[in-house]
C-alpha positions as CSV (number, residue, x, y, z in Angstrom):
1,X,16.2,-25.2,-6.7
2,X,18.1,-22.1,-5.3
3,X,17.5,-18.6,-6.4
4,X,20.7,-16.5,-6.2
5,X,20.9,-12.8,-7.2
6,X,23.0,-9.7,-6.8
7,X,21.2,-6.6,-5.5
8,X,22.7,-3.3,-6.4
9,X,21.7,0.2,-5.4
10,X,21.9,2.7,-8.4
11,X,22.9,6.2,-7.5
12,X,21.2,8.3,-10.2
13,X,20.4,12.0,-10.3
14,X,18.8,11.8,-6.8
15,X,22.1,11.1,-5.0
16,X,22.0,9.6,-1.5
17,X,24.7,9.1,1.1
18,X,26.3,5.8,0.2
19,X,27.2,4.9,3.8
20,X,23.6,5.6,5.0
21,X,22.2,3.7,2.1
22,X,24.5,0.7,2.8
23,X,23.5,0.6,6.4
24,X,19.8,1.0,5.7
25,X,19.8,-1.8,3.1
26,X,21.8,-4.1,5.4
27,X,19.4,-3.4,8.3
28,X,16.4,-4.0,6.0
29,X,17.7,-7.4,4.8
30,X,18.6,-8.4,8.3
31,X,15.0,-7.8,9.4
32,X,13.3,-9.2,6.3
33,X,15.6,-11.7,4.6
34,X,15.3,-14.2,7.4
35,X,16.9,-17.7,7.6
36,X,17.0,-20.1,6.0
37,X,17.4,-17.4,3.3
38,X,20.9,-15.9,3.2
39,X,22.4,-12.6,2.2
40,X,25.8,-10.8,2.4
41,X,27.4,-7.5,1.4
42,X,30.0,-8.2,-1.3
43,X,30.9,-4.6,-2.3
44,X,29.7,-1.1,-1.6
45,X,25.9,-0.9,-2.3
46,X,26.0,-4.5,-3.5
47,X,24.5,-7.6,-1.8
48,X,24.2,-11.3,-2.8
49,X,20.9,-12.9,-1.9
50,X,20.1,-16.6,-1.8
51,X,16.9,-18.5,-1.3
52,X,17.0,-22.3,-1.7
53,X,13.2,-22.5,-1.5
54,X,12.6,-20.5,-4.7
55,X,13.7,-20.6,-8.3
56,X,13.6,-16.8,-8.7
57,X,13.8,-13.8,-6.4
58,X,10.4,-12.2,-5.9
59,X,10.7,-8.7,-7.5
60,X,7.6,-7.5,-5.5
61,X,9.5,-8.1,-2.3
62,X,12.5,-6.1,-3.7
63,X,10.1,-3.3,-4.7
64,X,9.0,-3.1,-1.0
65,X,12.6,-2.6,-0.1
66,X,12.9,0.2,-2.7
67,X,9.9,2.0,-1.2
68,X,11.3,1.6,2.3
69,X,14.7,2.9,1.4
70,X,13.2,5.8,-0.6
71,X,11.2,6.9,2.4
72,X,14.3,6.7,4.6
73,X,16.8,8.4,2.3
74,X,14.5,11.2,1.0
75,X,12.3,11.9,4.0
76,X,11.7,15.6,3.3
77,X,10.7,15.6,-0.4
78,X,8.8,13.5,-2.9
79,X,11.3,13.8,-5.8
80,X,13.9,11.4,-4.6
81,X,13.9,8.0,-6.1
82,X,15.8,4.8,-5.2
83,X,16.4,2.3,-8.0
84,X,17.5,-1.3,-7.2
85,X,19.1,-3.5,-9.9
86,X,18.7,-7.2,-9.5
87,X,20.8,-9.7,-11.5
88,X,20.0,-13.5,-11.5
89,X,22.4,-16.0,-12.9
90,X,25.0,-18.6,-11.8
91,X,27.1,-17.8,-8.8
92,X,30.1,-16.6,-10.8
93,X,28.1,-14.3,-12.9
94,X,26.3,-12.9,-9.8
95,X,29.7,-12.0,-8.3
96,X,30.9,-10.4,-11.5
97,X,27.7,-8.2,-11.6
98,X,28.7,-7.0,-8.1
99,X,31.8,-5.4,-9.6
100,X,30.0,-3.2,-12.2
101,X,30.5,0.5,-11.8
102,X,27.7,2.9,-11.1
103,X,28.1,4.2,-14.7
104,X,27.6,0.6,-16.0
105,X,24.5,0.2,-13.8
106,X,23.1,3.5,-15.2
107,X,23.6,2.1,-18.8
108,X,21.7,-1.0,-17.8
109,X,18.9,1.1,-16.4
110,X,18.7,3.0,-19.8
111,X,18.5,-0.3,-21.7
112,X,22.0,-0.2,-23.1
113,X,23.2,-3.4,-21.6
114,X,26.8,-3.7,-20.2
115,X,30.1,-5.6,-20.8
116,X,29.2,-7.7,-17.7
117,X,27.8,-11.2,-17.6
118,X,24.5,-12.3,-19.2
119,X,21.6,-13.0,-16.9
120,X,18.2,-11.8,-15.8
121,X,18.3,-8.1,-14.9
122,X,15.5,-6.0,-13.5
123,X,15.3,-2.3,-12.6
124,X,13.0,-1.9,-9.6
125,X,11.7,1.3,-8.1
126,X,8.7,1.9,-5.8
127,X,6.7,2.7,-9.0
128,X,7.7,0.0,-11.4
129,X,9.4,-3.4,-12.1
130,X,11.1,-3.4,-15.5
131,X,13.2,-6.1,-17.2
132,X,16.3,-4.7,-19.1
133,X,18.9,-6.3,-21.4
134,X,21.9,-7.6,-19.5
135,X,24.5,-7.3,-22.2
136,X,25.2,-4.9,-25.0
137,X,24.4,-7.7,-27.5
138,X,21.0,-8.2,-26.0
139,X,20.5,-4.4,-26.1
140,X,21.5,-4.3,-29.8
141,X,19.0,-7.1,-30.6
142,X,16.2,-5.2,-28.7
143,X,17.0,-2.0,-30.6
144,X,17.0,-3.8,-34.0
145,X,13.7,-5.4,-33.3
146,X,12.2,-2.1,-32.2
147,X,13.6,-0.3,-35.3
148,X,12.4,-3.0,-37.7
149,X,8.8,-3.0,-36.3
150,X,7.6,0.1,-38.3
151,X,9.2,-1.2,-41.5
152,X,7.1,-4.3,-41.4
153,X,3.9,-2.3,-41.2
154,X,1.8,-1.7,-44.3
155,X,2.4,1.6,-46.1
156,X,0.0,4.3,-45.2
157,X,-2.3,5.4,-48.1
158,X,-3.8,8.2,-46.1
159,X,-2.3,10.7,-43.7
160,X,-2.2,9.4,-40.2
161,X,-4.7,10.8,-37.8
162,X,-3.2,12.7,-34.9
163,X,-3.0,10.3,-32.0
164,X,-5.3,11.0,-29.1
165,X,-3.4,12.0,-25.9
166,X,-3.0,9.1,-23.5
167,X,-5.2,9.3,-20.4
168,X,-3.2,9.8,-17.2
169,X,-2.9,6.6,-15.1
170,X,-5.6,6.2,-12.5
171,X,-4.7,7.3,-9.0
172,X,-4.2,4.1,-6.9
173,X,-6.4,5.4,-4.1
174,X,-9.9,6.8,-3.6
175,X,-12.4,7.5,-0.8
176,X,-15.6,6.1,0.6
177,X,-17.9,8.4,2.3
178,X,-18.6,7.8,6.0
179,X,-22.3,8.3,6.9
180,X,-23.6,8.8,10.4
181,X,-26.9,7.0,10.7
182,X,-27.8,8.7,14.0
183,X,-27.3,12.2,12.5
184,X,-28.4,11.2,9.0
185,X,-25.5,13.0,7.5
186,X,-22.0,12.5,6.2
187,X,-19.3,12.8,8.9
188,X,-16.1,12.0,7.0
189,X,-14.3,9.7,4.6
190,X,-12.3,6.5,4.5
191,X,-9.3,6.0,2.2
192,X,-9.6,2.9,-0.1
193,X,-7.4,1.2,-2.7
194,X,-8.7,1.2,-6.3
195,X,-7.2,-2.3,-6.9
196,X,-9.6,-3.7,-4.3
197,X,-12.5,-2.9,-6.6
198,X,-11.3,-5.5,-9.0
199,X,-9.7,-8.2,-6.9
200,X,-9.2,-9.3,-3.2
201,X,-6.3,-7.6,-1.4
202,X,-3.1,-9.5,-1.0
203,X,-2.4,-11.4,2.2
204,X,1.4,-11.1,2.2
205,X,2.5,-8.5,4.8
206,X,5.2,-7.0,2.6
207,X,2.7,-6.3,-0.2
208,X,0.2,-4.9,2.4
209,X,2.9,-2.6,3.7
210,X,3.5,-1.2,0.2
211,X,-0.2,-0.5,0.0
212,X,-0.3,1.2,3.3
213,X,2.7,3.4,2.5
214,X,1.2,4.2,-0.9
215,X,-2.0,5.2,0.8
216,X,-0.2,7.5,3.3
217,X,1.7,9.2,0.4
218,X,-1.4,9.6,-1.8
219,X,-3.6,10.8,1.0
220,X,-1.4,13.5,2.4
221,X,-2.0,16.3,-0.2
222,X,-5.7,15.6,-0.2
223,X,-5.9,15.6,3.6
224,X,-4.3,19.1,3.7
225,X,-6.9,20.4,1.3
226,X,-10.0,18.6,2.9
227,X,-11.9,20.9,5.2
228,X,-14.8,18.6,6.2
229,X,-15.2,15.7,8.6
230,X,-13.1,12.9,10.1
231,X,-10.6,11.2,7.7
232,X,-9.6,7.6,8.2
233,X,-6.6,5.8,6.7
234,X,-6.3,2.0,6.7
235,X,-3.2,0.3,8.2
236,X,-2.4,-3.4,8.7
237,X,-2.5,-4.9,12.2
238,X,0.5,-7.2,11.8
239,X,2.7,-4.6,10.1
240,X,1.9,-2.2,12.9
241,X,3.4,-4.6,15.4
242,X,6.6,-5.4,13.4
243,X,9.6,-3.2,14.3
244,X,10.9,-2.7,10.7
245,X,7.4,-1.8,9.4
246,X,6.8,0.5,12.4
247,X,9.8,2.5,11.4
248,X,8.4,2.8,7.8
249,X,5.1,4.1,9.2
250,X,6.9,6.6,11.5
251,X,8.9,8.0,8.6
252,X,5.9,8.6,6.4
253,X,3.8,10.0,9.3
254,X,6.6,12.3,10.3
255,X,5.7,14.4,7.2
256,X,2.1,14.9,8.3
257,X,1.3,18.4,9.8
258,X,0.4,18.2,13.5
259,X,-2.7,20.3,12.9
260,X,-4.3,17.4,11.0
261,X,-4.1,15.1,14.0
262,X,-7.5,16.0,15.6
263,X,-9.4,15.0,12.5
264,X,-7.4,11.8,11.6
265,X,-8.3,8.3,12.4
266,X,-6.8,5.0,11.4
267,X,-8.8,1.9,10.6
268,X,-6.7,-1.1,11.6
269,X,-7.6,-3.9,9.2
270,X,-6.6,-7.5,9.7
271,X,-7.3,-7.3,13.4
272,X,-7.5,-10.9,14.8
273,X,-10.4,-11.9,16.9
274,X,-8.2,-12.6,19.9
275,X,-6.0,-9.4,19.5
276,X,-3.9,-9.2,22.6
277,X,-4.2,-6.2,24.9
278,X,-0.4,-5.7,24.7
279,X,-0.3,-5.5,20.9
280,X,-3.3,-3.1,20.8
281,X,-1.7,-0.9,23.4
282,X,1.5,-0.9,21.3
283,X,-0.4,0.1,18.2
284,X,-2.2,2.9,20.1
285,X,1.0,4.3,21.4
286,X,2.6,4.2,17.9
287,X,-0.3,6.0,16.2
288,X,-1.4,8.4,18.9
289,X,0.9,11.3,17.8
290,X,-0.6,11.2,14.3
291,X,-4.2,9.9,14.8
292,X,-6.9,11.1,17.2
293,X,-9.1,8.0,16.6
294,X,-8.4,4.3,16.6
295,X,-10.8,2.0,14.8
296,X,-10.5,-1.7,14.6
297,X,-11.7,-3.2,11.3
298,X,-12.8,-6.8,12.1
299,X,-14.2,-9.7,10.1
300,X,-15.8,-11.5,13.0
301,X,-19.1,-10.1,14.2
302,X,-18.6,-11.7,17.6
303,X,-15.3,-9.7,18.2
304,X,-14.8,-9.8,22.0
305,X,-14.9,-6.0,22.6
306,X,-15.7,-6.8,26.3
307,X,-12.0,-7.8,26.8
308,X,-10.7,-4.3,25.9
309,X,-10.3,-1.3,28.2
310,X,-12.8,1.5,27.4
311,X,-10.1,4.1,26.6
312,X,-8.0,1.9,24.2
313,X,-10.2,2.2,21.1
314,X,-12.8,4.5,19.7
315,X,-14.8,2.2,17.4
316,X,-15.0,-1.2,15.9
317,X,-16.1,-1.6,12.2
318,X,-17.4,-4.9,11.0
319,X,-16.4,-5.7,7.4
320,X,-19.3,-7.5,5.7
321,X,-18.4,-10.9,4.3
322,X,-18.9,-12.0,0.7
323,X,-22.1,-13.9,0.1
324,X,-25.7,-13.3,-0.7
325,X,-27.7,-10.6,1.1
326,X,-29.4,-13.1,3.4
327,X,-26.0,-14.2,4.8
328,X,-24.8,-10.6,5.1
329,X,-28.0,-9.5,6.9
330,X,-27.5,-12.4,9.4
331,X,-23.9,-11.2,10.0
332,X,-25.2,-7.7,10.7
333,X,-27.7,-9.1,13.2
334,X,-25.0,-11.1,15.0
335,X,-22.8,-7.9,15.3
336,X,-25.8,-6.0,16.7
337,X,-26.4,-8.7,19.4
338,X,-23.3,-7.2,21.2
339,X,-24.6,-3.6,21.1
340,X,-25.2,-3.2,24.8
341,X,-21.5,-4.1,25.5
342,X,-20.3,-1.6,22.9
343,X,-22.5,1.1,24.4
344,X,-21.3,0.3,27.9
345,X,-17.7,0.7,26.7
346,X,-18.6,3.9,24.8
347,X,-17.2,2.2,21.7
348,X,-19.0,3.1,18.4
349,X,-20.1,0.3,16.1
350,X,-19.6,0.7,12.3
351,X,-20.3,-1.5,9.3
352,X,-18.3,-1.2,6.0
353,X,-18.9,-2.8,2.6
354,X,-22.6,-2.0,2.7
355,X,-23.9,-2.8,-0.8
356,X,-27.7,-2.8,-0.8
357,X,-30.6,-0.7,0.6
358,X,-31.6,-3.7,2.6
359,X,-28.3,-3.9,4.4
360,X,-28.4,-0.1,5.0
361,X,-31.9,-0.4,6.5
362,X,-30.7,-3.2,8.8
363,X,-27.9,-1.1,10.1
364,X,-30.1,2.0,10.6
365,X,-32.9,0.0,12.4
366,X,-30.3,-1.8,14.5
367,X,-28.6,1.3,15.8
368,X,-25.3,1.1,13.9
369,X,-23.5,4.4,14.2
370,X,-21.4,4.7,11.0
371,X,-21.6,2.9,7.6
372,X,-19.6,3.0,4.4
373,X,-19.6,1.2,1.1
374,X,-21.2,1.3,-2.4
375,X,-24.7,1.8,-1.0
376,X,-23.5,5.0,0.7
377,X,-21.3,6.6,-2.0
378,X,-19.5,5.6,-5.2
379,X,-15.7,5.3,-5.0
380,X,-14.7,9.0,-4.8
381,X,-11.6,10.8,-6.1
382,X,-11.3,12.9,-3.0
383,X,-12.9,13.1,0.5
384,X,-16.5,14.0,1.0
385,X,-16.8,17.8,1.1
386,X,-20.1,18.4,3.1
387,X,-22.5,16.8,5.5
388,X,-25.5,17.2,3.1
389,X,-26.7,14.3,1.0
390,X,-28.1,10.9,1.6
391,X,-27.0,7.4,0.7
392,X,-28.6,5.5,-2.2
393,X,-30.0,8.7,-3.7
394,X,-29.4,11.0,-6.6
395,X,-28.0,13.6,-4.2
396,X,-25.2,11.4,-2.7
397,X,-21.8,12.9,-2.7
398,X,-20.0,13.1,-6.1
399,X,-16.4,13.0,-6.9
400,X,-16.4,16.2,-8.8
C-alpha cells in the first residue's frame, strides 16, 4: 500500500514568481513531508510525493500547503490564489503528468481533461478541494451526462417559478462576548470557529493551522472596524512552537496594523499541563509584536500556574469539559482552589464554554474574572460593540 502522486503548481491569472514558488514548495515539503514519506522535484513547479503508509494522498494536507504558499506568494493582497493540482496513478502515469504544460493544467482545472494519462486528479486551493476529469474522454462523458440530465426531466406544464437567490455561504468565524464579572459589563470578544458549534475541532496540527490562518484572515477587517474592548484570537500551542508554522503566523500577522496591538490578545489553546518555560517564552516572543495580552487556554483546572514567572502570561482560561452540570461545577470549584496563587501572580482567571446560569453563578460567586460561552452571548457575527448588557438576559449583545 503506497500512495504516489504528482503535485503541480498551476500559474493562473494570479501569476507568481516561479523560482520563489519552487523554493517555497520545496521548503514546505522538506519541513512537513517527513521520512519515511518521500518527495522529489521532477520538473519546474512539479513534485512527486510517496507515502507507503497510505493508499491515497490526503487532500486536506495539500490544502494546508496551498494556504501556506498563498500567504507567502501574495502577502500584500487578498486576491492572489494558489492552485495545486494532484494526480494519483501508477508511477509511469505520475511522471507523465509532471510533463504537462501550464496550458494543459489550466484545461484540467476548467474540467476539460487533457491528453495526458488517466488517473485521479484534484484541483486544490485554500478554499476548495475539487475532483476534475483527468482525460478528454472523461471530460466528454461528464459533459454528456450533464447535458442529458435536463432532457430526462418531466416536461413542465406550468411556467417555472423564478428561482430564489442562493443564500451566501456562512462566514467560517464568529465571536463570543467576553464578560467581566467584577465590573458586571462586557469587556471584549473572543474569535470562534462556526464549525465548532456542530462538531469537535480536529486534532491534527496541519488542520488546526489552517483554522488559525483562516481566523486571522477573517478577523482582520472586523478588528479594524471594532471600536470596543479587548479582542482575542485563538492560536494553537504546538503550531506556535513549530518553525514552519511560526513563519505562516508571522506572514499573516505582518498585515495587521500596529495600532491594533494594544487591544489584541491571543488565547493559546491546546496548552499542555506541563508546558515548558522555554516554549512559553518562545511563544511570548513570537506574538508580542502583534498581541498585547497572552492568555493560556487550558483543559486541566489544576494547571500549575505557580511554575510560571509573573510577567510571562496575563491570564489563564479554563475550558469547561463536556459532561453534566454537576461535573462542570466541580471542575470550576477545582479551578477556584488555586485562586490565591493566581492573585499572587497577578494572573487573571477566566472560564470559557459557560452554558448555564448555574455555571455562571458559580464563576461569579467564586471570583472568576472573565467568562464567555452560550450563557453569556449567542455566537455573534461581529465583536461586541458596547459594555452595556448582561448575560442570560433579553438585553445581551446581539449580532445585528
